[in-house]
C-alpha positions in Angstrom: -58.5 44.8 -12.2 -56.4 42.7 -9.9 -54.0 44.9 -7.6 -50.5 43.5 -7.4 -46.9 43.9 -6.4 -43.4 43.3 -7.0 -40.4 43.9 -4.9 -36.9 44.2 -6.0 -34.3 43.5 -2.9 -30.9 45.3 -3.7 -27.8 44.3 -1.7 -24.1 45.0 -3.0 -25.0 46.0 -6.3 -27.1 43.3 -7.0 -31.2 42.7 -7.3 -32.9 39.5 -5.9 -34.5 38.2 -8.9 -36.4 35.0 -8.8 -37.5 32.3 -11.7 -41.2 31.4 -11.7 -41.3 27.7 -12.0 -45.4 27.2 -12.8 -48.3 28.8 -13.4 -48.9 32.4 -14.9 -45.2 33.6 -15.9 -43.4 30.1 -15.7 -40.1 30.2 -17.1 -39.5 33.9 -16.8 -37.4 35.9 -14.2 -39.2 38.9 -12.2 -39.1 40.5 -9.1 -40.8 38.4 -6.4 -44.8 39.8 -5.7 -47.9 39.0 -6.4 -51.8 39.6 -5.4 -53.1 42.1 -2.8 -55.3 40.2 -0.4 -58.7 42.1 0.6 -57.9 44.1 3.4 -54.2 44.1 2.9 -52.3 46.8 2.4 -49.9 46.9 -0.4 -46.8 47.3 1.3 -48.1 44.0 3.5 -48.6 42.3 0.5 -45.2 43.1 -1.2 -43.6 41.8 1.7 -45.7 38.8 2.4 -45.1 37.7 -1.5 -41.3 38.1 -0.9 -41.2 36.1 1.9 -43.4 33.0 0.4 -41.3 33.5 -3.1 -38.2 33.6 -1.8 -37.6 33.2 1.8 -36.2 36.6 2.5 -37.5 39.1 4.8 -37.9 42.9 3.4 -38.3 45.7 6.1 -38.5 49.7 4.5 -39.9 49.5 1.0 -39.5 51.8 -1.7 -42.3 52.8 -3.8 -41.5 53.9 -7.4 -44.5 53.7 -9.2 -47.0 51.5 -11.1 -47.3 49.5 -14.0 -50.4 48.5 -15.8 -50.2 45.2 -17.5 -53.5 44.6 -19.5 -54.2 41.4 -21.7 -56.3 41.7 -24.4 -57.7 38.4 -24.4 -57.5 37.5 -20.7 -59.1 40.1 -19.2 -58.8 38.1 -15.8 -55.0 38.6 -15.7 -55.1 42.5 -16.0 -53.2 43.9 -13.2 -52.3 47.2 -11.4 -48.8 46.4 -10.1 -47.1 48.7 -7.4 -43.1 48.7 -7.8 -41.2 48.6 -4.9 -37.6 48.6 -4.5 -35.7 47.8 -0.9 -32.2 47.6 0.5 -33.7 46.2 3.8 -33.0 42.8 3.0 -33.0 40.1 6.0 -31.4 36.6 5.2 -30.8 34.5 2.6 -32.8 33.2 -0.3 -34.1 29.9 -0.4 -35.9 28.1 -3.5 -39.5 27.7 -3.0 -42.2 25.4 -4.7 -43.2 28.6 -6.9 -39.7 30.5 -7.5 -36.3 30.0 -7.7 -34.2 33.4 -6.7 -30.5 34.5 -7.6 -29.1 37.9 -7.2 -28.1 39.4 -10.6 -25.6 42.3 -11.1 -28.0 45.3 -11.7 -26.1 45.9 -15.1 -26.5 42.6 -16.4 -30.1 41.6 -15.8 -31.3 38.6 -18.2 -33.8 40.6 -20.2 -34.3 38.0 -22.8 -35.6 35.6 -19.9 -37.7 38.8 -18.4 -41.4 40.0 -19.6 -40.9 42.4 -22.5 -41.7 45.3 -20.8 -39.1 45.1 -18.2 -36.5 46.0 -20.5 -38.2 49.4 -20.8 -38.6 50.5 -16.9 -36.6 48.3 -15.3 -33.3 49.9 -15.6 -34.8 53.6 -14.7 -36.3 51.9 -11.7 -33.3 50.5 -10.0 -31.2 53.4 -10.9 -33.6 55.6 -8.4 -36.4 56.1 -10.7 -40.3 55.9 -10.9 -42.4 54.4 -12.9 -46.2 54.8 -14.4 -46.8 53.1 -17.4 -49.2 50.9 -19.4 -48.0 47.9 -21.3 -50.7 45.5 -23.5 -50.1 42.1 -24.3 -51.3 39.3 -26.4 -52.6 35.8 -25.3 -48.9 34.4 -25.7 -47.9 37.2 -23.5 -46.1 39.1 -26.3 -46.1 43.0 -25.8 -48.2 44.6 -28.3 -47.6 48.4 -27.5 -46.9 50.7 -24.3 -47.7 54.3 -23.2 -46.0 56.3 -20.2 -48.1 58.5 -18.1 
């Protein structure tokens, strides 16, 4: 199972999300993040991916838990994702080839344009909580079921 990260930078009551423009998850808002390279720490991967996808540097990261994503028909998509939140944000977001970033008020997230699982756990994480859950999806990316650990 691949190791991945998601980062949720927070400033002034807003969280930085990014619209995926191509590839896996295209058309969905999500936190910046991606695969952990061999020999790379999850924290370094989180910082690198956030910079690559949004142009924003992040410093101190708060580990808020893990979400496992299981795709029953596409096991190569399965991943264990470390979730980070940070208020240590440097720079202004810029659009990249892969992502279009935007700041959203924490209390009005665009859940209808996000992965279904986000509506289950993201509010709690942004409010200071943690997550440890597994979500199963079909080959269309529709959530089949989930369980909390």
